[in-house]
C-alpha positions as CSV (number, residue, x, y, z in Angstrom):
1,M,-3.9,53.4,27.8
2,S,-5.6,51.7,30.8
3,E,-6.2,53.2,34.2
4,Y,-3.2,51.2,35.4
5,D,-0.7,53.0,33.2
6,H,-0.9,56.5,34.7
7,Q,-0.9,56.0,38.5
8,P,2.5,55.5,40.2
9,I,1.3,54.0,43.6
10,W,0.5,50.3,44.2
11,H,-1.0,48.4,47.1
12,A,-0.6,44.6,47.6
13,R,-3.0,42.2,49.3
14,R,-2.4,38.7,50.5
15,D,-4.9,36.8,52.6
16,G,-6.9,39.9,53.2
17,H,-3.9,41.9,54.5
18,V,-3.2,45.0,52.5
19,R,0.4,46.4,52.3
20,G,1.7,49.5,50.7
21,P,1.8,52.0,49.1
22,F,4.6,50.9,46.8
23,T,6.1,52.7,43.9
24,S,6.5,50.8,40.7
25,D,10.2,50.4,41.3
26,E,9.6,49.1,44.9
27,L,7.0,46.7,43.5
28,R,9.4,45.2,41.0
29,R,12.1,44.9,43.6
30,Y,9.8,43.1,46.1
31,L,8.6,40.8,43.3
32,L,12.3,39.9,42.5
33,L,12.9,39.3,46.2
34,G,9.8,37.2,46.7
35,R,8.3,39.6,49.2
36,I,5.3,40.0,46.9
37,R,4.3,36.9,45.1
38,L,2.6,36.3,41.7
39,E,-0.4,35.0,43.5
40,D,-0.8,38.2,45.5
41,E,-3.3,40.9,44.4
42,L,-2.4,44.4,43.3
43,S,-4.5,47.6,43.2
44,R,-3.8,51.2,42.5
45,D,-7.1,52.5,43.9
46,G,-7.8,50.1,46.7
47,V,-11.1,49.0,45.1
48,E,-10.2,46.9,42.0
49,W,-7.8,44.1,42.9
50,R,-6.1,41.9,40.3
51,P,-3.5,39.1,40.6
52,V,0.1,40.1,39.9
53,S,0.2,37.4,37.2
54,A,-2.6,39.3,35.4
55,L,-0.5,42.4,35.2
56,P,2.6,41.4,33.1
57,H,3.9,44.9,32.8
58,V,4.7,45.1,36.5
59,I,6.6,41.8,36.5
60,P,10.4,42.3,36.1
61,E,11.8,41.0,32.8
62,E,14.1,38.6,34.6
63,M,11.1,36.8,36.2
64,R,9.4,36.2,32.9
65,D,9.8,32.9,31.1
66,V,12.5,31.3,33.3
67,R,13.2,28.0,31.6
68,T,17.0,27.5,31.2
69,A,19.9,27.5,33.6
70,A,21.0,30.8,32.0
71,D,17.6,32.3,32.7
72,R,17.9,31.2,36.4
73,R,21.4,32.7,36.6
74,R,20.1,36.0,35.2
75,L,17.2,36.0,37.7
76,N,19.6,35.2,40.6
77,W,21.9,38.0,39.6
78,A,19.1,40.5,39.4
79,R,17.9,39.3,42.9
80,A,21.4,39.8,44.3
81,Q,21.6,43.3,42.9
82,V,18.4,44.5,44.6
83,D,18.9,42.6,47.9
84,E,19.8,44.9,50.7
85,R,20.6,42.2,53.3
86,S,24.2,41.6,54.3
87,G,23.9,37.8,54.2
88,G,24.8,37.4,57.9
89,D,22.5,36.3,60.7
90,R,20.6,39.3,61.7
91,R,19.6,37.7,65.1
92,V,23.3,38.1,66.2
93,G,24.6,41.5,67.0
94,T,24.0,44.5,69.3
95,R,20.2,44.0,69.5
96,R,19.5,41.3,72.1
97,L,16.1,39.8,72.6
98,A,14.6,39.3,76.0
99,P,14.5,35.6,77.1
100,P,10.7,35.4,77.0
101,V,10.7,36.5,73.4
102,I,13.4,34.0,72.5
103,E,11.4,31.2,74.2
104,R,8.2,32.1,72.2
105,R,10.0,31.6,68.9
106,A,9.4,28.3,67.2
107,G,12.6,28.2,65.2
108,D,13.7,29.9,62.1
109,R,10.8,31.3,60.1
110,R,12.7,31.9,56.9
111,R,12.2,29.8,53.9
112,P,15.5,28.2,52.7
113,E,17.2,30.1,50.0
114,D,18.6,28.7,46.8
115,L,22.3,28.2,47.2
116,Q,23.0,29.8,43.9
117,L,21.1,33.0,45.0
118,V,23.2,33.1,48.2
119,W,26.4,32.7,46.0
120,F,25.3,35.5,43.7
121,R,24.5,37.8,46.6
122,T,27.8,37.1,48.3
123,L,29.7,37.7,45.0
124,Y,27.9,41.0,44.4
125,Q,28.6,42.2,47.9
126,W,32.2,41.2,47.7
127,L,32.7,43.0,44.4
128,F,31.1,46.1,45.8
129,T,33.0,46.2,49.0
130,T,36.2,45.4,47.3
131,R,35.8,48.4,45.1
132,Q,35.2,50.6,48.1
133,R,38.2,49.1,49.9
134,W,40.6,49.7,47.0
135,R,39.4,53.3,46.6
136,Y,40.1,54.1,50.2
137,A,43.3,52.1,50.2
138,G,44.5,54.2,47.2
139,W,43.9,57.5,49.1
140,F,45.6,56.1,52.2
141,G,48.6,55.0,50.1
142,M,49.0,58.3,48.4
143,A,48.8,60.1,51.8
144,A,51.4,57.8,53.2
145,V,53.8,58.4,50.3
146,A,53.2,62.2,50.6
147,I,54.1,62.1,54.3
148,L,57.2,60.0,53.6
149,L,58.3,62.5,50.9
150,F,57.9,65.5,53.3
151,A,59.8,63.7,56.0
């Protein structure tokens, strides 16, 4: 057992900027979502830094050895399951930016997403919200029938 097997907290470093602490679950989730890259460095003690690629036990299974289309689908499905974003444009909504802030922006800073990943995320969210809708619709329907019977 190495020193990396008994400590639950991780820190990530990219271009000299340290982020964290992250639990092992958060670390795997951020790896799946691309927020932490394989080229980034990880440390548990803040002293010894190693590249993520040198620590295969922290890399999610879905990210290992992606060669076929089935492997990519499995990876996209795993990414969709851990992605908390709604899929909509977060710049639109109740929070409005002041005009000087909007003028300073140089366009969209996001990297383009794989269309298949967007499709998997949309499907996952649709399935989840559909289950919620039907559960509430069932209670509403039973309440409506009960009111009609009493009337």
